[in-house]
ZAMARGU-4260 file (C-alpha; in steps of 0.2 Angstrom, whole numbers, plus 5000, padded with zeros to 4 digits):
<rodrens>
0) 4877/5297/5786 | 4882/5308/5771 | 4894/5294/5766 | 4880/5281/5766 | 4869/5293/5755
5) 4883/5295/5743 | 4885/5276/5741 | 4866/5274/5739 | 4866/5287/5725 | 4880/5278/5716
10) 4871/5261/5717 | 4855/5270/5710 | 4865/5276/5695 | 4873/5259/5692 | 4856/5251/5692
15) 4849/5264/5680 | 4864/5261/5668 | 4862/5242/5669 | 4843/5244/5665 | 4847/5255/5650
20) 4861/5244/5643 | 4850/5228/5645 | 4836/5237/5635 | 4848/5242/5621 | 4853/5224/5620
25) 4835/5218/5619 | 4831/5231/5605 | 4846/5226/5595 | 4842/5208/5596 | 4824/5211/5591
30) 4829/5222/5576 | 4843/5210/5570 | 4831/5195/5571 | 4818/5204/5561 | 4829/5209/5548
35) 4836/5191/5547 | 4818/5184/5546 | 4814/5196/5532 | 4829/5191/5522 | 4825/5173/5524
40) 4808/5176/5519 | 4813/5185/5503 | 4825/5172/5499 | 4813/5158/5501 | 4800/5168/5491
45) 4812/5170/5477 | 4816/5152/5477 | 4798/5147/5476 | 4794/5159/5462 | 4809/5152/5452
50) 4803/5134/5455 | 4785/5139/5450 | 4792/5147/5434 | 4801/5132/5429 | 4787/5120/5433
55) 4775/5131/5423 | 4787/5130/5408 | 4795/5112/5409 | 4804/5115/5392 | 4814/5130/5397
60) 4822/5134/5414 | 4832/5149/5407 | 4819/5160/5398 | 4814/5160/5380 | 4828/5170/5371
65) 4844/5161/5371 | 4847/5162/5352 | 4865/5168/5354 | 4868/5160/5371 | 4868/5176/5380
70) 4853/5172/5391 | 4861/5155/5397 | 4877/5164/5401 | 4869/5178/5410 | 4858/5167/5420
75) 4872/5155/5425 | 4882/5170/5431 | 4868/5178/5440 | 4862/5162/5450 | 4868/5163/5468
80) 4877/5146/5471 | 4895/5148/5476 | 4901/5137/5462 | 4893/5147/5449 | 4899/5164/5456
85) 4917/5157/5457 | 4916/5150/5439 | 4921/5133/5445 | 4911/5123/5433 | 4917/5132/5418
90) 4935/5131/5423 | 4933/5112/5427 | 4926/5109/5410 | 4940/5119/5402 | 4952/5108/5412
95) 4943/5092/5407 | 4943/5096/5388 | 4962/5099/5390 | 4965/5082/5399 | 4978/5072/5389
100) 4972/5055/5396 | 4957/5050/5385 | 4949/5039/5398 | 4950/5052/5411 | 4945/5066/5399
105) 4929/5056/5394 | 4925/5053/5412 | 4927/5071/5418 | 4917/5078/5404 | 4903/5065/5406
110) 4902/5069/5425 | 4901/5088/5422 | 4887/5085/5408 | 4877/5073/5419 | 4877/5087/5433
115) 4873/5101/5421 | 4859/5112/5427 | 4851/5129/5424 | 4864/5137/5435 | 4879/5132/5426
120) 4874/5130/5408 | 4881/5147/5404 | 4898/5144/5411 | 4900/5127/5402 | 4894/5134/5386
125) 4907/5148/5387 | 4920/5134/5391 | 4916/5126/5374 | 4916/5142/5365 | 4933/5146/5371
130) 4940/5128/5368 | 4951/5123/5353 | 4941/5115/5339 | 4943/5097/5335 | 4933/5082/5330
135) 4933/5076/5347 | 4929/5093/5355 | 4914/5094/5342 | 4908/5077/5349 | 4909/5083/5367
140) 4900/5099/5362 | 4886/5089/5354 | 4885/5079/5370 | 4883/5095/5379 | 4869/5101/5368
145) 4860/5084/5372 | 4861/5088/5390 | 4856/5106/5387 | 4841/5100/5377 | 4835/5090/5392
150) 4834/5106/5401 | 4829/5119/5388 | 4827/5111/5371 | 4820/5126/5362 | 4834/5137/5368
155) 4848/5124/5364 | 4841/5122/5346 | 4840/5141/5344 | 4858/5143/5349 | 4864/5129/5337
160) 4855/5136/5322 | 4859/5155/5326 | 4870/5162/5313 | 4879/5173/5326 | 4882/5158/5338
165) 4901/5155/5341 | 4897/5136/5340 | 4884/5136/5327 | 4881/5117/5322 | 4866/5109/5314
170) 4872/5092/5321 | 4872/5100/5338 | 4854/5106/5335 | 4849/5088/5331 | 4858/5082/5347
175) 4848/5095/5357 | 4831/5089/5350 | 4837/5071/5355 | 4839/5077/5373 | 4823/5086/5373
180) 4814/5070/5366 | 4822/5060/5380 | 4812/5070/5393 | 4798/5077/5384 | 4794/5067/5367
185) 4777/5076/5365 | 4785/5093/5366 | 4799/5089/5355 | 4787/5082/5342 | 4777/5097/5342
190) 4793/5108/5339 | 4798/5097/5325 | 4781/5098/5316 | 4784/5117/5315 | 4801/5117/5308
195) 4800/5125/5290 | 4816/5118/5283 | 4813/5101/5276 | 4830/5094/5278 | 4832/5100/5296
200) 4815/5093/5300 | 4819/5076/5293 | 4834/5074/5304 | 4826/5081/5319 | 4811/5069/5316
205) 4824/5055/5316 | 4832/5061/5332 | 4815/5061/5341 | 4811/5044/5334 | 4828/5037/5340
210) 4824/5042/5358 | 4807/5035/5357 | 4813/5018/5352 | 4821/5016/5370 | 4804/5017/5379
215) 4790/5016/5366 | 4794/5005/5351 | 4776/5005/5345 | 4775/5024/5346 | 4792/5025/5337
220) 4785/5014/5323 | 4770/5025/5321 | 4780/5041/5322 | 4792/5035/5309 | 4778/5034/5296
225) 4776/5053/5297 | 4793/5057/5290 | 4794/5062/5272 | 4805/5053/5260 | 4823/5057/5261
230) 4840/5050/5267 | 4835/5053/5285 | 4820/5042/5283 | 4830/5028/5276 | 4842/5029/5291
235) 4828/5029/5304 | 4820/5014/5296 | 4837/5004/5296 | 4838/5008/5315 | 4820/5004/5318
240) 4822/4987/5309 | 4837/4983/5320 | 4827/4986/5336 | 4812/4977/5330 | 4822/4962/5325
245) 4832/4962/5341 | 4816/4964/5352 | 4803/4954/5342 | 4812/4943/5331 | 4807/4937/5313
250) 4788/4937/5317 | 4790/4955/5323 | 4798/4960/5307 | 4785/4953/5296 | 4771/4960/5308
255) 4779/4977/5305 | 4779/4976/5286 | 4761/4969/5286 | 4755/4983/5297 | 4761/4997/5285
260) 4746/5003/5274 | 4755/5006/5257 | 4739/5012/5249 | 4739/5028/5258 | 4746/5042/5247
265) 4751/5053/5261 | 4770/5053/5263 | 4771/5041/5249 | 4768/5026/5259 | 4772/5014/5245
270) 4790/5020/5244 | 4791/5019/5263 | 4784/5001/5264 | 4796/4996/5249 | 4811/5002/5258
275) 4805/4995/5275 | 4802/4978/5266 | 4820/4978/5259 | 4827/4982/5276 | 4816/4968/5284
280) 4821/4955/5270 | 4840/4959/5274 | 4838/4955/5292 | 4826/4940/5289 | 4837/4932/5275
285) 4852/4934/5286 | 4844/4924/5300 | 4833/4912/5290 | 4834/4912/5271 | 4819/4900/5270
290) 4808/4912/5280 | 4814/4926/5268 | 4809/4915/5253 | 4792/4912/5261 | 4788/4930/5264
295) 4793/4935/5246 | 4782/4920/5239 | 4767/4925/5250 | 4769/4943/5243 | 4775/4940/5226
300) 4761/4951/5218 | 4763/4965/5230 | 4771/4981/5223 | 4782/4984/5239 | 4793/4968/5234
305) 4806/4977/5224 | 4822/4973/5214 | 4832/4982/5228 | 4824/4972/5241 | 4826/4955/5232
310) 4845/4960/5229 | 4847/4964/5247 | 4839/4947/5252 | 4850/4937/5240 | 4866/4945/5247
315) 4862/4939/5264 | 4854/4922/5260 | 4867/4915/5250 | 4886/4914/5249 | 4897/4917/5233
320) 4889/4928/5220 | 4884/4913/5209 | 4874/4905/5224 | 4865/4922/5226 | 4860/4921/5208
325) 4854/4903/5210 | 4844/4909/5225 | 4836/4923/5215 | 4831/4911/5201 | 4821/4901/5213
330) 4809/4915/5217 | 4792/4916/5209 | 4792/4921/5191 | 4778/4934/5194 | 4789/4945/5204
335) 4791/4961/5194 | 4808/4965/5201 | 4816/4948/5199 | 4824/4951/5182 | 4831/4967/5187
340) 4838/4960/5203 | 4847/4946/5193 | 4853/4958/5181 | 4861/4969/5194 | 4870/4954/5203
345) 4875/4947/5187 | 4883/4963/5182 | 4893/4962/5198 | 4898/4944/5193 | 4904/4950/5176
350) 4916/4962/5185 | 4921/4950/5197 | 4925/4935/5185 | 4919/4937/5167 | 4923/4919/5162
355) 4914/4911/5177 | 4899/4923/5174 | 4898/4917/5156 | 4899/4899/5161 | 4884/4902/5174
360) 4874/4910/5161 | 4877/4897/5148 | 4871/4884/5160 | 4854/4892/5163 | 4838/4888/5153
365) 4837/4907/5149 | 4820/4916/5146 | 4813/4932/5151 | 4820/4931/5169 | 4838/4932/5161
370) 4836/4946/5148 | 4845/4959/5158 | 4859/4947/5163 | 4861/4943/5144 | 4861/4961/5139
375) 4875/4965/5152 | 4885/4950/5146 | 4883/4954/5128 | 4889/4972/5130 | 4904/4966/5140
380) 4908/4952/5128 | 4908/4964/5113 | 4925/4971/5119 | 4933/4955/5113 | 4921/4946/5102
385) 4907/4956/5094 | 4900/4941/5084 | 4898/4931/5100 | 4890/4946/5109 | 4877/4948/5094
390) 4873/4930/5096 | 4870/4932/5115 | 4859/4947/5111 | 4848/4937/5099 | 4843/4926/5114
395) 4835/4941/5123 | 4816/4938/5123 | 4810/4956/5128 | 4810/4965/5111 | 4813/4982/5119
400) 4829/4976/5128 | 4835/4967/5113 | 4833/4982/5102 | 4842/4992/5114 | 4856/4979/5116
405) 4858/4978/5097 | 4859/4997/5095 | 4873/4998/5108 | 4882/4984/5100 | 4881/4992/5083
410) 4897/5000/5076 | 4898/5019/5080 | 4897/5024/5062 | 4880/5016/5060 | 4874/5023/5077
415) 4878/5040/5070 | 4869/5037/5053 | 4854/5030/5063
</rodrens>
């Protein structure tokens, strides 16, 4: 009897121990699961907040103060993907830049830049800062700035122009604005409008227009007119003309020129249209000299048909230089730039073949159209035959040009006395 009581007591203790152990397991499971859920909730909340911040600011995914590149580096190192924590992207870029095979180097760098994002910008930037400098490395760096501009244009530009940036480069800043314009042309245009430095603004304007051409040619045409005169404006019109000609042909070129209102004083639109007409005539004359001649004839009295435009057209419309001159003499006499265009090309003819130039001039009927050509020839002829040069000078019809020519042909002693 006592034995059975002892056994029953032991079974009770085991039962109690099992109940306690089971309760502990349940409690641990519940507490562990709750903590895990809390961590997942916090992580999800953080991701949602980050996405909301980026969506609310499409220009910048990294913050607004990356002038020295520190914000980009700090953000890249702080983001939680394993690749960024291990520095894998930065090391891969360093390795790609050091690749000896040029084809593989281009492919590897391009792959990394295509996959550039807010998490790895800092590492890739640091790789470029530490890489040896070379013309090719600079080109890759500008490609990087283009990719960075697509993600955070204002930050990339700030870095490029910051005097303390290890890779300060104004051309890289232009690449950054191009990248920005590729994804957000309106935002890029607003930024450019606020740039104070005129030269920087002109080249940024060109960079934005170059991106707009790819998807909005009419918008690019309108935007190009806002740029002030300068070298960048000329370069952008050259590119614009090429695209218009390629996509819209001869009629598109003439439509473009005719659409420019040169009566507006804003941005010196006569200068703009004059240059645009020269560029257009260059393309038109190369494809169809008769079409160029017709366009010039129809606009002979217009101030935007200049000597430079006529000279460009002649170079493309005809072959040897004497044929270019023949083509120029066919143009309407009321063209104000005709005489100067003939004079400029004839001066080149003199340098190329003095005797042939003289024969060509002697075969012409002469008159006001040839006055500048005669002046150039007389001054050149004076080196060998001053009397012949003076005879040529007397055939100049414009009294002002004649007087200037005779003064230049006079002996030096008489010039001093005069």
